[in-house]
N, C-alpha and C positions, 0 to 999 in steps of 0.2 A: 378591533382586533386581537390578533393575538396572544395568549399563556404561551410562552416560551418555558421548557421541562429541555434543562438537561438529566438524565439519570445517567447511572454509575455502567458504564464500560463492563460486557460481560464475557467476551470476547479470550478466552484462557491469552493470558500474555498477554493484553491490550493495557499499557497505562497511560493511556493521555486521553483529556477530556474535553466534549465538546464545545464546550468556554471558558478558559480564563477567567479571574476578578475580573480584571480590565476587560475583556468583553461584557460580562453585567452588568458592571457597572456604567459601561454606554450604551449599552439598550434600555439600561432602568433609566438616564437620565434623559432622553429621549421616549419618555411614555409605557414603553416596555414591562409587562409585569412578569417573570419569571419566579420558575420554579426548582430549587436543585436539589437531588435526592442527596441525603446523606453522605457521605464518605467519599462523591461522585468525585472530586479535583486530588488525591492524597496520593495517590500513586505520579500523579504529575507533582504532587510539592505540592498541593493549592487547599489549602485546611477549608474547614465549613465557616469558620467567622470570617474570616479577608470574602465569602460571597456575599453573610447577610452580610456583612459594614460595607459592600457591594453594591449591595439591594435586592436583593436573593430570597427566598424563604427556603427554608431547610424544613424539606419535607421526609418521615422516617421511608418509606417502601418506596420499590420499583411499581405498585398499582397503584397507592395515592401521586405520586408522580405524572404516570396517566391516565391518567381520571380526572386531571385538573390541565392539564397543560393539551394545550393543542395540536402547538408545532413542536414534536422532536425534533432537538441540533442533537445531534450520534458525532462520532468518528468513526464504526463499524458498524454493522448488518446488523438487527436483531438475533438475538441467539433465541432456539428454540421456548427457552424462558419464558422468553415476553413475548413470545405468538399474541396469547391469547388476550394481550392490553393493547393490541395495534383497532382502533377504530374508524369506521366512516369521518370520524369527525377530525384525526388526525394528518396535516403534513410532514411527512420523514427527510431530515435536511440530512444526510446522510454519503458514506462510504457503502456503498449496496453490493458492486459486483456480480450485478445479479443473473449473468451469463455464465459463472460457471455452474456447474456440475452438482456441487452440492451445496447450489444454495436452489435448486430445484423447487423444492418445501416449500423456501420462503416467498421463491415467485409468485405459488399461489393462496398460497397465504395471504398477503398482498393483497394480489388480484381478490378471493374472497370477502376481506374486510372492507374492501370500496376506498378504504387509504389512501391517501396520493404520494409514491415515495422519490424525494426527486434527486438523484446519485451523482455525488460529487466532480466522480470520474469521465461523467457525459455531457460538464457542462463546459465546453468548449468556446471561447475567444476568438474568431482571425486565427482559426488553428491551433490555437493553442488552448491545454488543460488548464486553466488558468487556477481550478483548486490544487489539482492533482499535482501538479508541476513540484514544486515547494515538500509536500512528500516524497520523491521521485528523485530530488535530491536528494536528502536526505538516505531513502535506502541506496540511494548507487553508492555513495560515502561507506556503507554500513557494511554494504557486501564486501565491498574492497579490503575492511578489516575481517572481515571472517573469513576470506579468501584466505590471510595468514593463516587467521587465527584457525582455524580447523587444518591446516596443514600443518600447523605445526604441536597444537595440542592438542589432536583428539584423533583415532586410531582407532582399525580393524584390528580385533585379533583372536582370530579360532568363533569371528560369527560375531563378535559380541565390539560393543563402540564402550572404547575407555576416553573419557578425560581426563587430564594432563590437573594435575591438582594448582597450578595458575592458573588454567585456566578460566577462573569471576576475572582474577586480577588482572589480568591483561584487557579482559573487555570493559573493564568500568578504567580499566585506564585510558582506549581506545576510545570510552567515551566520554569519558572530565580531557582527552587533547583534541577534538572534534571542528574541526572536519580538515584538521590534519595527520597525512599519511605516518599509517603509528609502523616506527620504527622495530627491526629489531623483528619479523616477521616475515620474512619473503616470500610469497608465494610461488616461487616459481613460475612455467608459463602458464600466462591466461587466457582463457577465447573467450573475447566478451560478444554477444551474439543483440545487435541495433544499438543503433548508436542514438539516442535520443536524452533525454536528460541521466536517467539511471545510468544504462550507459556509456557514455559520454568521462561520465563523472564517477562511475566504477573504474573507466580504463587510467583516468588520472590519477587516480590516487593508487590506484596494484600500482602504475609503476612507475608513483613516488613512493610506492615498501620497499622497491627494488625487484617487481616485476619484468616480465616479459610478454608483453602483453600487445597483440592480435587483434580488432573488433574487425566484423563483419555485420555490413552493412547496404541494404540493395539497393537507396533510395540516391541517384550517383551525385544529385547537388546537396545533398547532406556530407554524402563522403566527400567531395570536396571543402567545404564547412570547415569537416571535421581533423582534414587534412591541416588547413590553414591556422583552423583555433590552434592546434598541439604543434605544431611545429612555431608557432609565434611565444607559448608560452614554456618555449623545447620541454614538451610533453614528447617523449620517443614511445605514442604506439603506430602498432603498420593499421593501418587501414585496405578492408578487403569488399572486392562484392562478392556476391555468392558465385557467380559465375568464373571465380577461380580457384581454386585449387583450394579449399577451403577444410574441406575435409582432410585435410593433408594437419592443416592447424589443426583442428577438433580429436583426431591420434594421436599426435605429440604433446595434447593440453595437459598440463596437471589439473588446471582451473577449470570450471564452466561459468559462465554465467550468464544467464534468462533474462533479457531486461530487454522484449517487444513483446509491446504496447497497444493495441488497437481500442480508438474509442469508443466501451461500453459491449466489446464485443469477446467473442474463445478470444484469448490467447492463442497466434500462431502455433503450428507444432514444427518447429526448426530443425530439429534431432529428429529424426523418427527411433522406434527399436532397432532396426537392423542396422541403423547409423551409429546408432549408441552401440549397440552390439561387436560393432567390429570395432570403436574405436576404442570400446573397454578391454579390448582384448590385445591390446599395444600397448595401451597402458591405462590403470585404475586411478577413476578422477574422488574431486570433488566436487555439483553440483549445486551453486548456488540457481537456485529459483528465482528470480526476483516475480517473475511475471504468473506463481503457481496460482496466486486470489484469482488470476483470470484461466484457469485452468493448465496454464504452463508451455513453455516456449520449449520441454524434454522432456521426452518419450517418461512416465512412470513418474511424474512427480505429484504429487500430495499436500499439499497442506501439511503442518508442525506446529509447535507451538515452545517459546522460550525455554519452558521448563524441561521440555525434547524435541528438540531444533533438528536431527541427524537421521533418519533412518540409511539403511544399506539395501540397494536396488536387489536383479534377480543377480548380476554384473561385476560386483563388487564393490559398486561406486561409492561414497558417500553423500548422502541426499540430503541437502540445505533446503528446507520450503515451510520458512515463516513466513506465514501471511501482512505481518504488521508489520516489517523490521522497522519502518521511523519510531512505534513506540517504546525503541532504546531509546531517544532519544529523550524522551519524555517533556520536560516542562517547554525544551525547545523548540521540540515539534509541535505540543498544542500552541501554543504563542503565534508556531507561521502558518501551521490548518484556520486559527483565529482570526489573522493580519488577510488567509485569500477568502475567508468566507464572510465577515460583521457584516457586511455594508449589503449585504446577500440576506442576509438572517433579518434584520431592518428593514427591509423594503416585504421581506414572504413576511413579518409578523404587523406591517401597517395593512396592508392590503394585497393578496398574493395577482390579483388581473391585474395591478397596478405594476406591479413588482416583475413579469415577467414581462411590462407595454419599457416601462426601465430598464432592465436587464434579461431582451432578449437571448439570452445565452440563457437562460432559466432553462427554456422552452424545452429546450434539446434537453436539461436533466431533469424530467423528469420520466421517471420509466413504468409507472401503475399511476391509474388516473378512475376514479369511482369506478373498479370493480373492469378495468378495459388494461391490459398489453401494451403499450404504447412504441417501443422501443423495438426497432422492427431486428436486429442482431438480437440479444436478446430470447425475440419470440424462437428464432430463429432455432436457436441453441439448445430452446429444447419446447422442440416439435410444436409450439402453442398457435394459436392463429391472433394476430398482432389486430386492432382497431381501427 
C-alpha cells in the first residue's frame, strides 16, 4: 500500500489542492495512509483541522511530506524548489504538461530521479480526456469572463498596462456567479480557436455576455455537432472551418481565445507570427491563450500568473497567458478534480500494476517510468529518444 502525500501547490497563483478533505476521508476509510502538508488547502478554503478530522496526518514541511509519501497527488507540475525531493520511490499523479518547452528541465529531472510520472492530461478513455475535461469546462467559462473584463477594465497607455480600480471587484463578482455569463462586460468580436470543451464553453459564455462570436474548428463532424448544439441552445455562434476565410475573422476580432489542445503534445501553432502581424495592423487585440501550458496556439504566447496576468506583445496586443485558469474557481475546481481522480488515486495507492489492469487508460498517462521517457510526443518536443 502506497502512502499518499498532498503537498502545498507552489506554482505561482495556483489555489487548488490535490484532494479536499472529502477525498482524504474516502482514502483513509479504504485503508490508505495520507499525509497533508500544513496549509495545503488554505487557498481552496480547506483548513488543516478538516484534513485531520478526515484522518490525514499534517506534516510541517515539503521535505517531510516527500520523504514520507510514495504517491504524490498534486494539481500542477513540481516547481524547481521541489525537484530535489523527487526520488525513485515516488509516483507523481498530477498535471505535468511536459511537452511545453518551459518544462524541459523537469523532464530531465524526472528521468534522472527514476520516479514514475503519470500526467492527468494524457489519461484518455474512449477518446476523452477524462481528468482534463472538467478543468477545460471551467477554463472555457473563465476565458470568456476575461474577454469581457480585459476589454473594459484593462488598457495600455504609452506602453504601460493599467488596471481599472473595479478590476478585482468585477472578477470576484464573475467567480461568485460562475458559470453564468458576466453581464455588463460585452467583449466585442470574439474569435475562438478550437471547438473542444474549452472553446465551445468559451464561445457559449462570450455570446451570452453580448459578444459577436465566431469559432473555427477543423473537424467536420465536430463542426456539425457544435452547429446543432448551439442552435438547440439558441446560442448564436458562427462555426467555420479553416478552409473558409477565417483570416478575415482574425483581422476583425477584438478578442482571440486559443483553445486547441492535443493529448500530451505541444499545442498546434494556429496563428503564426505573420498572421498575427497582419491582423494586429488591422486592429489591436486581446489574446487569451488557454493552450499556453502546452506552448500556445498564438505566436508569442508565454505563461503569466494571476498576480501579473497580462503583457504587451511587439504588435501592441494585450496578451493573457495564465496557465492555471481553473485555480480562480478554487474550491469548485478542487472538488471537480477530486471527482475525476479519486478512483484512480485509490487504485494506484493499493497496487499500481492492478490499477493499470483495472483502469487501462492510466497506461497512457505514464509519461516517465524508471528513468525512461515513454510519451512519444513529449520526446519529440524536447528531442529526446523515447523508450
